[in-house]
N, C-alpha and C positions, 0 to 999 in steps of 0.2 A: 557779411553782414547787407542789410539790407539798402541796393540802393534806388531800387525802385518800386513798382509798386507789382507788375509781374513777376520780381523775384522776391516778394513778400507772400504771394497771392499762388505762387509752387510752394515754399519751403513752409506755408502753414497747411496747404491741401495734405503733405507729404505725411503731413504731422511731427515734420521738425520744430524744437522748441522755440521761441524765438528769444534773441538775449535781451538785456536792458538796452543795449543802443539801436537795436532792433527796434522797440518800443516808441524810443524816443524820436526814429526816425516816423515811424508810422506819426506819434503825435502831432508834429510837423509838420509831414509830411503827407499823409495819407485827406482825401477826402470824406465826407460823411457816408457817402454810398461803398464807399474801400470798404471805410470800416466793418459797415456794417454785413460785407461781405465776406471778411472775417472771419470777423465772429461768429456769424452763421455756419461756416466749416468747422468752427470747436465746439460749438453746442449742438449740430448735429452726428457729433460722434456720443453724446447722449445721448440726446432726447431725439424724438417723434418731431418731423416741421412742424409748423404752423397748428403748434398746440401749446398750452401752456399751464398750470397749475397754481392754485393761491388756498388760504387761509384765512381764516376769518379768528383775530386773536384781540387782543387787552394787555396793555399794559398796567401794571399794578404798583404804584411808587405807594409802597406802604410805611418812608420816612421821609421826611425833603432834607435832614440836619445832615449834613456832612462838611468834611473838615480836608477836602482835596484840595478847593478851593481853586476849581481852573477855572481862566478867565473867559471862555468860551460857554460858561454854562450859565442858563437865568432861571435855572430850578433851584439850587440848596441857600439853606438858611445854615448859618452856624450855630453849634453847643448856644442853647438858653435863651435864640431866638424866639421873641413874642410870637412869629407865625409861622415858631418850626413845629412839628409832629413826628407819633409814631402812631399806628392806626391800629384799631384792637382787631383780633381777628372777627370779629362777627363783623366789622366794614369791611374785610376781605371776601368773607362768603357772599355777600352780597353783590359784590361787583363780580365775583364769578358765578354765580346763581345767575343775574343778568345776561351773559353772555350768553350762559347755555341757553338760557332762552330763547335765544333768536339762534340754532345753531354752532357756537362756538364752541372749538375744544383746546383752544392752546393760550398760555398765561405768559408774561413776562414779568418780572420781578424784579423792579431796581429800587438802590434805596443807597446805591453813595458810602462811603465810609462815616457811618453814626459810631463812632465813639464809645458810646452806651449799650450798643448790641452785640455779644458777646454770640459765641458757639452757638448755647444753649438754645438762644432766642430762634435762630432758625432753625435748627432741628425741632421746637418745637412744632411754629408755623409752618413746616415744609412735610412731617410726619402727620399733624393733623389735619393736613389737605389730602394728602392721600389718604387716611381712616375715611374723610368725609366724602369722598368721589373716586376714589381705590382707581380703575382706569379707565376710566368716562373721560377725561382728562389729561391732557400734557402739559409742563411748566417750563420755562427756563429758571432758574431758582435765582442762579448766582450768574456776573461775568467775573472774567478770567481777575480783574485788579479789583473785585469786592471780595473773592475768596481768597487771594494774597493778603487782602486787609484784613479780614477775619481772622483769618491765621493767625498773623502776627497781633493781633490784637487778642487773641485767647491763648497763644504763648504756647503753638501748637504746630507740630509740622504739616506742611501743603498735604502731604500724605496721608494721614492720621486724619487730617480735617475734611479731605475728602473720602475718606472711609467712613468717618462719624456723617456727614450727611447723605451719603450711599446708603446707611441700616437707617436713614429719616426718610427714603420715599423718591432721595434725588436721584435725575439722569439724564438732567442737562446742563451745563454750567456751557454757555456763550459765552460767546467771544467781543461782548464787549467793552468797551476802555479802550479800545484800541487807538480808536480818532488815526491820527498818522504813527507809524511806527518807525521815526525816526529819532535818534534821540538830542538829536539839534532841535527836532518841535517840541517836543517834550520836557525839554528846559525852556523852552521859553512861554509855553502855555501850561503844563502841568505840572512840576516841576516834582510835586509829593505823587504822581501817578505811576510810578516804579520806571524802572529802563523796559526798554528794547528785551532785553535779554532773559530780563527777570518776569515779563510779561509770557516769553515763550516756553523756559523753563517750568513752569505753572501753567499754562496749558500741556504742557510733555505731561505733569504729573495727573491732570484730570483724562487727560486720554489712558495713560497705564493704570489707571485706577477704576476703567471701566466706564466711564461719563462718556455723554456724547458729548461733543462741542462744535462750534461753528467760527466762522472769520468774518470779522466785519474789518470799513474803512469808514472815513467821510473827510469830505472832499471840500475846499469852497473856503479855510482860512486864510491863512497868510502861506503856505506850505508851498515850497516851490515843486519843480517837477523832479530834482533827482530826486527829492524826501518820499512823494509818493509811487516813483520808482523803486526806492530802495522798499520801501513798506510790501509793495508787488512781489521784490527781487526776498527780503526773506520770507514773506510767506509763501511760496511756489517752494522754498527751500526747504522751510521748515515742513511741507505737509508731504513733501519726498521723504523725509526723515521719519516721520510718523506712518506711513505708508496708507495716507490718503483718510486719516484720522478724523480729517475736519468734514463737516457733513459739507456744510453749504458758506458761500461767502456772499455779504449782504455790502451793499455799499450806500451812504444816504448822502446827503448833504449839508453843512452848518449852515443853521438858522443865527444870524446876527443880529436879534431886538432882544432889547433888556438886558444884554450882562456887559461885562467890564470890555470884554475885545470890541465889538460894536461885526463895523464895518460894511461889507455890500456884498448880497446875496449873487453867487457865481447863476446864471442862465441854465434854461435847459439845455442848449444846444451843447454846452460843457459836461455836464453831467453824464450824457448821453454817450460823446464820445467818451469819456474817460471808464464807462461804464463796457464797451465794446473791448479797450485796451484790456481792460481787467480779465475781459472773457474769453481774448487770446491767451494772452500772458498765463493768466492761471490755467493751463491746462491740463493739470491734474486734481483741481475741483470738479465735480458732478454739478451741483445746482449753484448756478451765480444767480440770484434774487437783486427785484428792482422797487427800490421807495416808492410804496405810496404816500409814506407816511410824509415826506418832506419834499414830494417831484407830484404830487396831485397826479392829473390823469394823463403829464406830459411822462409819469414812470412805466406807464403801459407802449410809450414809444421805444420802452429799451427793450423790451421782447424782439424789436427789429434789431436791434444794438445786441442782442446775443444770451441774454435773459431770458430763462425757463418757469420764474416763482415766481410770486409776490404774494405780500399779505393786505388783505385789507383791516386794516389797524381800527379799533372801535375807541380807543382813549389811550394818551400817552402824555400824560402832565409835563415831563420834561422839554419836548418839541413843541407842546403846542403854546407854553410861557414862553418859548424862543420863536414863534411866529410858526408852529406847523398850521395846518387848519385839516380837524378831520373830517372826511366825509364816509358819514355812516348808511349810505343808499347803497348796499351790496352790488344789485344790478347795476345802478348806474353805473358801477366802478367796473361790473365785468364787461360790460357794453364798449366800456373806453379798449378793453382788449380785443374784442372783436370789429372795433374800427380800424385793427391794427392786422387785421386778417387772420388774429389765434383765437384760437380754442379755449375758454379754461375750463381746467377741473377742477374740482375741489380738493385736496390732497387730504388722504385719509391718512388716523393711526394706524403702524403697520405693529406688529410684534419684533421685536430688536432680539438678536439670539447672542448677540455682543452680554448683554447686561440681565437677561430675562424682563427686561422692561417696555414702553415702547417708545416706539424711535418715530419722527413723524418721517413718510416716508412717499 
């Protein structure tokens, strides 16, 4: 067990895995500089020092109708609400074309739990996108929890649903909908969003089905340190079990505006310290990503705290309605990374031998 910083340094430097108790000690006792140093030790195992990668991306919100009723969400509308919507494909194509025109290639689709959209809606949408754009773009089709909801709604098994989506051109199902992976947290704030076991069972099916996936986490609600560490412990264990099947980890912060839960937004320092702790603890995940969407310029300080990658978001209605501010000046965002001593390079799309499709490499 860690008793002082020197013990922690030697443990991390040697490649020895830290425990939950170690992580708790680091959070309570390590200085910012010490957390930075330890996070950089783990980062440098995988990435060249003083370099970072980035992508220009857009979240496309094709519907705002959702029955999950998470109390921290500022975006959803219940069925039959006057301002609820489902977008036409032509509207979605316009969103894609606009980002492609400025050099973007990555799109994430986010729609929640819409009870009127069964699997055929998604196969039609995603196959149409793949037919129109081929391999010139890549997209995150659904989140883990959305996949599970669609499967249940369509009365299909998760593996069969994945097979159908894969045939429609889907290559990525992201780790979205995780927030805090502790059942105590989920019972308080999102009881309809599935248990931790259901979440990981679904993600395991995604990996076994030959699709790519990611891990996510959101902090700054009312979660305890025990719940945060439980999330990280379950994730690290799962990554061991699936032999590194998770491509990347992204943590962002809760925006407390215009929703039922409310609260106060946490400061940048807490986010950065947590990001460092994630990098140190998640020693089996190669890519740790900083959230420009929720932290803006402060996110690029995350490169000093162990992150190696970041998105430059073009749009995301969900977080914008909760208080996020989008910066579309790409060069301005990149200058923030350079101010921290890192040279950012555009992350291109490469062929994935796993499924014959495009992987963000």
